[in-house]
C-alpha positions in Angstrom: 17.8 -40.4 -65.2 16.6 -38.6 -62.1 18.2 -39.7 -58.9 16.2 -39.3 -55.7 17.2 -40.5 -52.2 14.5 -43.1 -51.5 15.2 -43.9 -47.8 17.7 -43.7 -45.1 18.0 -45.9 -41.9 18.6 -43.9 -38.7 19.7 -45.9 -35.7 18.0 -44.8 -32.4 17.3 -46.0 -28.9 13.5 -46.0 -29.4 12.2 -45.9 -33.0 8.7 -44.8 -32.0 9.9 -42.0 -29.8 12.4 -40.6 -32.3 10.1 -40.9 -35.4 7.1 -39.3 -33.7 9.3 -36.5 -32.2 10.8 -35.5 -35.6 7.5 -35.7 -37.4 5.9 -33.5 -34.8 8.7 -30.9 -34.9 8.7 -30.7 -38.7 4.9 -30.8 -38.9 4.7 -34.0 -40.8 2.3 -36.9 -40.4 3.4 -40.0 -38.5 1.4 -43.3 -38.8 3.3 -45.4 -36.3 5.8 -48.2 -36.7 5.4 -51.1 -39.2 7.7 -54.0 -38.7 11.2 -53.1 -37.8 11.0 -49.5 -38.8 9.1 -46.3 -37.7 9.0 -44.2 -40.9 8.7 -40.5 -41.5 8.1 -39.3 -45.1 10.0 -36.1 -45.9 9.1 -35.2 -49.5 10.1 -38.1 -51.6 12.5 -39.5 -49.0 11.6 -41.9 -46.2 13.5 -41.8 -42.9 13.3 -45.2 -41.4 14.0 -45.1 -37.6 15.4 -48.4 -36.3 16.1 -49.4 -32.7 19.8 -50.2 -32.6 22.8 -50.3 -30.3 25.3 -48.7 -30.3 24.0 -45.5 -31.7 26.4 -43.1 -33.5 25.6 -39.4 -33.3 24.4 -38.4 -36.7 23.5 -35.0 -38.3 20.6 -34.3 -40.8 19.5 -31.0 -42.3 16.2 -30.0 -43.8 15.5 -27.0 -46.0 12.1 -25.4 -45.3 10.2 -22.2 -46.3 10.3 -19.1 -44.0 6.8 -19.8 -42.7 7.6 -23.5 -42.0 10.8 -22.3 -40.2 8.7 -20.1 -37.9 6.4 -23.1 -37.2 9.4 -25.3 -36.3 10.6 -22.6 -33.9 7.2 -22.4 -32.3 6.9 -26.1 -31.8 10.4 -26.4 -30.4 9.7 -23.5 -27.9 6.3 -24.9 -26.9 7.7 -28.4 -26.3 10.7 -27.1 -24.4 13.2 -28.6 -26.9 16.5 -26.8 -26.7 17.8 -25.3 -30.0 20.6 -23.0 -31.0 22.3 -21.1 -33.8 25.5 -23.1 -33.8 26.3 -26.8 -34.6 28.4 -27.2 -31.5 25.5 -28.3 -29.3 25.4 -25.2 -27.0 21.6 -24.7 -27.8 21.5 -21.0 -27.0 17.9 -20.5 -28.0 18.8 -18.4 -31.0 18.7 -18.8 -34.7 21.4 -18.0 -37.2 21.5 -16.1 -40.5 23.7 -17.7 -43.1 23.6 -17.9 -47.0 20.8 -15.4 -47.0 18.5 -17.4 -44.8 17.9 -18.6 -41.3 18.9 -21.8 -39.5 18.9 -23.6 -36.2 20.0 -26.9 -34.7 18.2 -29.1 -32.1 18.8 -32.6 -30.6 16.3 -35.5 -30.8 15.7 -37.8 -27.8 18.5 -40.1 -28.9 21.1 -37.3 -29.3 21.2 -36.9 -33.1 21.7 -33.4 -34.3 18.9 -32.0 -36.6 19.2 -28.8 -38.5 16.5 -26.7 -40.2 17.5 -24.0 -42.8 15.7 -21.7 -45.1 18.5 -21.5 -47.7 21.0 -24.1 -48.7 24.7 -23.4 -47.9 25.7 -24.9 -51.2 26.3 -22.6 -54.2 
């Protein structure tokens, strides 16, 4: 049996704003909200953004190719979105080099912490 994460519900202040933001930064299509969710398809997994209150601060990481990483950095810079090399939220405008790859962290409009890496940290 192959196990694949099908979907994950992400609580946010504004589902449209958060879903379209993440889709844009990652270079993914976004078709708008349907019903109670605004969905972004990441590979085989669906991220369902849902307007909720209160909102816990959550962290998600995406593994991308080197060219895709460069595209993410370009979009973050051109949109004026802060990013940084450390997970502590200092957003120093730098990327890191860990596990033989590059990485960065950035906040979404709701305050969730998103990470983009080119190599997994897991062995």
